[in-house]
N, CA, C and O atoms as a GROMACS GRO file, in nm:
protein
  312
    1MET      N    1  -1.848  -1.282   0.952
    1MET     CA    2  -1.887  -1.223   0.776
    1MET      C    3  -1.823  -1.121   0.755
    1MET      O    4  -1.763  -1.125   0.648
    2LEU      N    5  -1.811  -1.044   0.803
    2LEU     CA    6  -1.723  -0.898   0.720
    2LEU      C    7  -1.607  -0.928   0.748
    2LEU      O    8  -1.536  -0.864   0.670
    3THR      N    9  -1.538  -0.997   0.823
    3THR     CA   10  -1.388  -1.040   0.814
    3THR      C   11  -1.395  -1.109   0.642
    3THR      O   12  -1.366  -1.044   0.542
    4VAL      N   13  -1.433  -1.231   0.643
    4VAL     CA   14  -1.441  -1.244   0.503
    4VAL      C   15  -1.445  -1.149   0.381
    4VAL      O   16  -1.355  -1.129   0.299
    5LEU      N   17  -1.560  -1.098   0.387
    5LEU     CA   18  -1.582  -0.975   0.289
    5LEU      C   19  -1.448  -0.894   0.303
    5LEU      O   20  -1.378  -0.891   0.202
    6PHE      N   21  -1.404  -0.829   0.411
    6PHE     CA   22  -1.302  -0.728   0.354
    6PHE      C   23  -1.188  -0.840   0.367
    6PHE      O   24  -1.101  -0.767   0.415
    7GLY      N   25  -1.117  -0.984   0.357
    7GLY     CA   26  -1.044  -1.045   0.276
    7GLY      C   27  -1.041  -1.067   0.145
    7GLY      O   28  -0.937  -1.073   0.080
    8LEU      N   29  -1.175  -1.083   0.090
    8LEU     CA   30  -1.207  -1.087  -0.014
    8LEU      C   31  -1.162  -0.976  -0.114
    8LEU      O   32  -1.087  -0.994  -0.210
    9THR      N   33  -1.228  -0.840  -0.074
    9THR     CA   34  -1.217  -0.730  -0.116
    9THR      C   35  -1.059  -0.694  -0.122
    9THR      O   36  -1.012  -0.636  -0.220
   10GLY      N   37  -0.972  -0.734   0.001
   10GLY     CA   38  -0.839  -0.713  -0.023
   10GLY      C   39  -0.762  -0.773  -0.132
   10GLY      O   40  -0.679  -0.726  -0.211
   11ALA      N   41  -0.827  -0.928  -0.111
   11ALA     CA   42  -0.738  -1.019  -0.214
   11ALA      C   43  -0.768  -0.948  -0.352
   11ALA      O   44  -0.670  -0.913  -0.418
   12VAL      N   45  -0.918  -0.920  -0.411
   12VAL     CA   46  -0.953  -0.857  -0.528
   12VAL      C   47  -0.894  -0.760  -0.625
   12VAL      O   48  -0.878  -0.764  -0.747
   13VAL      N   49  -0.852  -0.629  -0.489
   13VAL     CA   50  -0.754  -0.517  -0.487
   13VAL      C   51  -0.627  -0.538  -0.507
   13VAL      O   52  -0.552  -0.470  -0.576
   14TYR      N   53  -0.593  -0.664  -0.425
   14TYR     CA   54  -0.379  -0.694  -0.470
   14TYR      C   55  -0.435  -0.740  -0.608
   14TYR      O   56  -0.389  -0.679  -0.705
   15GLY      N   57  -0.520  -0.831  -0.631
   15GLY     CA   58  -0.469  -0.898  -0.780
   15GLY      C   59  -0.491  -0.810  -0.879
   15GLY      O   60  -0.420  -0.812  -0.979
   16PHE      N   61  -0.594  -0.720  -0.864
   16PHE     CA   62  -0.575  -0.628  -1.002
   16PHE      C   63  -0.437  -0.534  -1.003
   16PHE      O   64  -0.350  -0.520  -1.089
   17ALA      N   65  -0.453  -0.478  -0.872
   17ALA     CA   66  -0.310  -0.416  -0.867
   17ALA      C   67  -0.191  -0.455  -0.936
   17ALA      O   68  -0.130  -0.382  -1.013
   18ASP      N   69  -0.154  -0.590  -0.902
   18ASP     CA   70  -0.027  -0.692  -0.955
   18ASP      C   71  -0.048  -0.656  -1.100
   18ASP      O   72   0.031  -0.589  -1.166
   19PHE      N   73  -0.172  -0.710  -1.146
   19PHE     CA   74  -0.186  -0.734  -1.312
   19PHE      C   75  -0.175  -0.593  -1.362
   19PHE      O   76  -0.075  -0.552  -1.422
   20LEU      N   77  -0.260  -0.533  -1.342
   20LEU     CA   78  -0.268  -0.369  -1.376
   20LEU      C   79  -0.142  -0.298  -1.412
   20LEU      O   80  -0.120  -0.225  -1.509
   21GLY      N   81  -0.033  -0.348  -1.272
   21GLY     CA   82   0.121  -0.307  -1.291
   21GLY      C   83   0.172  -0.319  -1.346
   21GLY      O   84   0.235  -0.237  -1.413
   22GLY      N   85   0.172  -0.466  -1.352
   22GLY     CA   86   0.281  -0.557  -1.485
   22GLY      C   87   0.214  -0.499  -1.633
   22GLY      O   88   0.288  -0.461  -1.724
   23LEU      N   89   0.083  -0.498  -1.642
   23LEU     CA   90   0.077  -0.442  -1.772
   23LEU      C   91   0.098  -0.302  -1.772
   23LEU      O   92   0.108  -0.271  -1.891
   24ALA      N   93   0.109  -0.207  -1.706
   24ALA     CA   94   0.129  -0.066  -1.720
   24ALA      C   95   0.285  -0.071  -1.736
   24ALA      O   96   0.334  -0.012  -1.833
   25SER      N   97   0.358  -0.129  -1.658
   25SER     CA   98   0.538  -0.168  -1.692
   25SER      C   99   0.553  -0.211  -1.777
   25SER      O  100   0.674  -0.213  -1.799
   26ARG      N  101   0.477  -0.273  -1.884
   26ARG     CA  102   0.503  -0.301  -2.023
   26ARG      C  103   0.541  -0.157  -2.138
   26ARG      O  104   0.634  -0.144  -2.218
   27ARG      N  105   0.427  -0.065  -2.105
   27ARG     CA  106   0.440   0.026  -2.178
   27ARG      C  107   0.516   0.148  -2.114
   27ARG      O  108   0.552   0.242  -2.184
   28ILE      N  109   0.536   0.144  -1.995
   28ILE     CA  110   0.579   0.264  -1.889
   28ILE      C  111   0.732   0.211  -1.805
   28ILE      O  112   0.722   0.110  -1.735
   29ARG      N  113   0.840   0.266  -1.812
   29ARG     CA  114   0.915   0.237  -1.701
   29ARG      C  115   0.875   0.174  -1.582
   29ARG      O  116   0.789   0.240  -1.523
   30PRO      N  117   0.908   0.070  -1.524
   30PRO     CA  118   0.873   0.023  -1.401
   30PRO      C  119   0.861   0.166  -1.294
   30PRO      O  120   0.757   0.197  -1.238
   31VAL      N  121   0.966   0.227  -1.285
   31VAL     CA  122   1.011   0.322  -1.215
   31VAL      C  123   0.884   0.380  -1.150
   31VAL      O  124   0.827   0.372  -1.041
   32ALA      N  125   0.862   0.454  -1.289
   32ALA     CA  126   0.726   0.560  -1.337
   32ALA      C  127   0.621   0.465  -1.272
   32ALA      O  128   0.585   0.512  -1.163
   33VAL      N  129   0.567   0.360  -1.298
   33VAL     CA  130   0.460   0.258  -1.273
   33VAL      C  131   0.475   0.312  -1.112
   33VAL      O  132   0.404   0.397  -1.058
   34THR      N  133   0.570   0.252  -1.062
   34THR     CA  134   0.587   0.236  -0.912
   34THR      C  135   0.540   0.390  -0.835
   34THR      O  136   0.459   0.400  -0.743
   35ALA      N  137   0.598   0.474  -0.885
   35ALA     CA  138   0.605   0.610  -0.852
   35ALA      C  139   0.463   0.677  -0.880
   35ALA      O  140   0.431   0.779  -0.820
   36VAL      N  141   0.393   0.627  -0.956
   36VAL     CA  142   0.246   0.679  -0.973
   36VAL      C  143   0.134   0.586  -0.894
   36VAL      O  144   0.015   0.619  -0.896
   37ALA      N  145   0.180   0.471  -0.825
   37ALA     CA  146   0.108   0.362  -0.755
   37ALA      C  147   0.147   0.416  -0.607
   37ALA      O  148   0.076   0.379  -0.514
   38ALA      N  149   0.216   0.472  -0.591
   38ALA     CA  150   0.268   0.527  -0.497
   38ALA      C  151   0.199   0.692  -0.410
   38ALA      O  152   0.155   0.717  -0.297
   39ALA      N  153   0.223   0.774  -0.542
   39ALA     CA  154   0.142   0.861  -0.544
   39ALA      C  155  -0.017   0.824  -0.559
   39ALA      O  156  -0.046   0.943  -0.579
   40ILE      N  157  -0.095   0.785  -0.563
   40ILE     CA  158  -0.229   0.738  -0.577
   40ILE      C  159  -0.240   0.660  -0.447
   40ILE      O  160  -0.315   0.717  -0.367
   41GLY      N  161  -0.198   0.570  -0.411
   41GLY     CA  162  -0.179   0.540  -0.302
   41GLY      C  163  -0.200   0.624  -0.149
   41GLY      O  164  -0.288   0.617  -0.063
   42ILE      N  165  -0.087   0.698  -0.160
   42ILE     CA  166  -0.122   0.776  -0.012
   42ILE      C  167  -0.252   0.885  -0.004
   42ILE      O  168  -0.284   0.938   0.102
   43LEU      N  169  -0.322   0.911  -0.136
   43LEU     CA  170  -0.413   0.992  -0.108
   43LEU      C  171  -0.555   0.937  -0.043
   43LEU      O  172  -0.656   0.995  -0.004
   44PRO      N  173  -0.523   0.824  -0.050
   44PRO     CA  174  -0.668   0.785   0.122
   44PRO      C  175  -0.602   0.757   0.223
   44PRO      O  176  -0.670   0.746   0.325
   45LEU      N  177  -0.471   0.740   0.234
   45LEU     CA  178  -0.414   0.800   0.395
   45LEU      C  179  -0.430   0.906   0.418
   45LEU      O  180  -0.463   0.935   0.533
   46LEU      N  181  -0.410   1.037   0.289
   46LEU     CA  182  -0.429   1.155   0.362
   46LEU      C  183  -0.561   1.197   0.368
   46LEU      O  184  -0.567   1.304   0.430
   47ILE      N  185  -0.633   1.171   0.342
   47ILE     CA  186  -0.793   1.163   0.338
   47ILE      C  187  -0.844   1.100   0.457
   47ILE      O  188  -0.930   1.157   0.524
   48GLY      N  189  -0.792   0.972   0.493
   48GLY     CA  190  -0.824   0.944   0.608
   48GLY      C  191  -0.754   0.992   0.728
   48GLY      O  192  -0.803   0.999   0.841
   49LEU      N  193  -0.616   1.030   0.687
   49LEU     CA  194  -0.572   1.126   0.810
   49LEU      C  195  -0.629   1.277   0.898
   49LEU      O  196  -0.615   1.323   1.012
   50ALA      N  197  -0.706   1.322   0.757
   50ALA     CA  198  -0.805   1.440   0.753
   50ALA      C  199  -0.926   1.424   0.809
   50ALA      O  200  -0.982   1.511   0.875
   51VAL      N  201  -0.968   1.325   0.787
   51VAL     CA  202  -1.082   1.299   0.843
   51VAL      C  203  -1.104   1.254   1.016
   51VAL      O  204  -1.187   1.300   1.094
   52LEU      N  205  -0.954   1.103   1.051
   52LEU     CA  206  -0.961   1.024   1.168
   52LEU      C  207  -0.910   1.132   1.249
   52LEU      O  208  -0.943   1.139   1.368
   53GLY      N  209  -0.829   1.221   1.195
   53GLY     CA  210  -0.726   1.308   1.313
   53GLY      C  211  -0.595   1.210   1.355
   53GLY      O  212  -0.554   1.102   1.311
   54GLY      N  213  -0.558   1.287   1.447
   54GLY     CA  214  -0.496   1.157   1.539
   54GLY      C  215  -0.364   1.267   1.522
   54GLY      O  216  -0.365   1.371   1.457
   55THR      N  217  -0.246   1.205   1.606
   55THR     CA  218  -0.120   1.310   1.679
   55THR      C  219  -0.001   1.228   1.637
   55THR      O  220  -0.033   1.109   1.644
   56PRO      N  221   0.062   1.236   1.617
   56PRO     CA  222   0.228   1.223   1.594
   56PRO      C  223   0.300   1.139   1.721
   56PRO      O  224   0.321   1.201   1.825
   57SER      N  225   0.331   1.018   1.712
   57SER     CA  226   0.409   0.993   1.864
   57SER      C  227   0.545   0.901   1.806
   57SER      O  228   0.573   0.870   1.691
   58TRP      N  229   0.598   0.880   1.902
   58TRP     CA  230   0.736   0.818   1.919
   58TRP      C  231   0.699   0.680   1.857
   58TRP      O  232   0.729   0.646   1.743
   59ALA      N  233   0.627   0.602   1.952
   59ALA     CA  234   0.569   0.472   1.944
   59ALA      C  235   0.525   0.466   1.821
   59ALA      O  236   0.603   0.402   1.751
   60GLY      N  237   0.432   0.506   1.762
   60GLY     CA  238   0.330   0.485   1.640
   60GLY      C  239   0.440   0.495   1.546
   60GLY      O  240   0.430   0.407   1.462
   61THR      N  241   0.584   0.599   1.520
   61THR     CA  242   0.648   0.639   1.428
   61THR      C  243   0.738   0.492   1.438
   61THR      O  244   0.768   0.455   1.325
   62LEU      N  245   0.776   0.424   1.518
   62LEU     CA  246   0.831   0.349   1.565
   62LEU      C  247   0.797   0.206   1.528
   62LEU      O  248   0.887   0.131   1.490
   63TRP      N  249   0.651   0.158   1.538
   63TRP     CA  250   0.564   0.045   1.512
   63TRP      C  251   0.550   0.090   1.367
   63TRP      O  252   0.553  -0.012   1.298
   64GLY      N  253   0.535   0.205   1.284
   64GLY     CA  254   0.548   0.212   1.127
   64GLY      C  255   0.720   0.180   1.040
   64GLY      O  256   0.747   0.128   0.932
   65ALA      N  257   0.781   0.221   1.117
   65ALA     CA  258   0.959   0.127   1.100
   65ALA      C  259   0.945   0.023   1.100
   65ALA      O  260   1.006  -0.042   1.015
   66VAL      N  261   0.879  -0.028   1.169
   66VAL     CA  262   0.905  -0.151   1.180
   66VAL      C  263   0.814  -0.253   1.088
   66VAL      O  264   0.832  -0.373   1.072
   67ALA      N  265   0.695  -0.160   1.022
   67ALA     CA  266   0.609  -0.237   0.966
   67ALA      C  267   0.677  -0.241   0.842
   67ALA      O  268   0.688  -0.344   0.775
   68GLY      N  269   0.734  -0.103   0.801
   68GLY     CA  270   0.810  -0.110   0.697
   68GLY      C  271   0.900  -0.193   0.644
   68GLY      O  272   0.897  -0.254   0.538
   69LEU      N  273   1.015  -0.188   0.763
   69LEU     CA  274   1.105  -0.274   0.726
   69LEU      C  275   1.088  -0.432   0.722
   69LEU      O  276   1.168  -0.508   0.668
   70SER      N  277   0.979  -0.465   0.784
   70SER     CA  278   0.941  -0.636   0.760
   70SER      C  279   0.833  -0.644   0.636
   70SER      O  280   0.797  -0.751   0.586
   71GLY      N  281   0.784  -0.500   0.589
   71GLY     CA  282   0.718  -0.553   0.425
   71GLY      C  283   0.848  -0.525   0.347
   71GLY      O  284   0.852  -0.604   0.253
   72ALA      N  285   0.946  -0.451   0.349
   72ALA     CA  286   1.061  -0.451   0.260
   72ALA      C  287   1.104  -0.561   0.253
   72ALA      O  288   1.149  -0.602   0.146
   73VAL      N  289   1.103  -0.658   0.396
   73VAL     CA  290   1.219  -0.785   0.392
   73VAL      C  291   1.116  -0.896   0.292
   73VAL      O  292   1.144  -0.988   0.215
   74GLY      N  293   1.021  -0.849   0.326
   74GLY     CA  294   0.900  -1.001   0.295
   74GLY      C  295   0.904  -0.971   0.134
   74GLY      O  296   0.866  -1.059   0.057
   75VAL      N  297   0.948  -0.851   0.088
   75VAL     CA  298   0.925  -0.840  -0.062
   75VAL      C  299   1.035  -0.883  -0.100
   75VAL      O  300   1.036  -0.943  -0.207
   76LEU      N  301   1.122  -0.870  -0.049
   76LEU     CA  302   1.303  -0.937  -0.116
   76LEU      C  303   1.281  -1.034  -0.102
   76LEU      O  304   1.310  -1.102  -0.200
   77LEU      N  305   1.209  -1.126   0.036
   77LEU     CA  306   1.238  -1.273   0.016
   77LEU      C  307   1.096  -1.332  -0.102
   77LEU      O  308   1.055  -1.448  -0.091
   78LEU      N  309   1.065  -1.282  -0.156
   78LEU     CA  310   0.955  -1.291  -0.241
   78LEU      C  311   1.006  -1.346  -0.351
   78LEU      O  312   0.934  -1.368  -0.448
   0.00000   0.00000   0.00000
């Protein structure tokens, strides 16, 4: 049940982000909208890092790079 709730919440968040991002890019340059969205999106990550802690590792960095590249390829294929 919790999985379904997380899935629906993620879908709503992405839907709002897509709609509001498109709406904002009508008034402001799309590059500026993307930069602001990235800056806002990194805040929860930094808070999570401060709360949960962690140590960097080469394996984690490699998996992060693979995830970033696969996400970029996914967007390009879209």
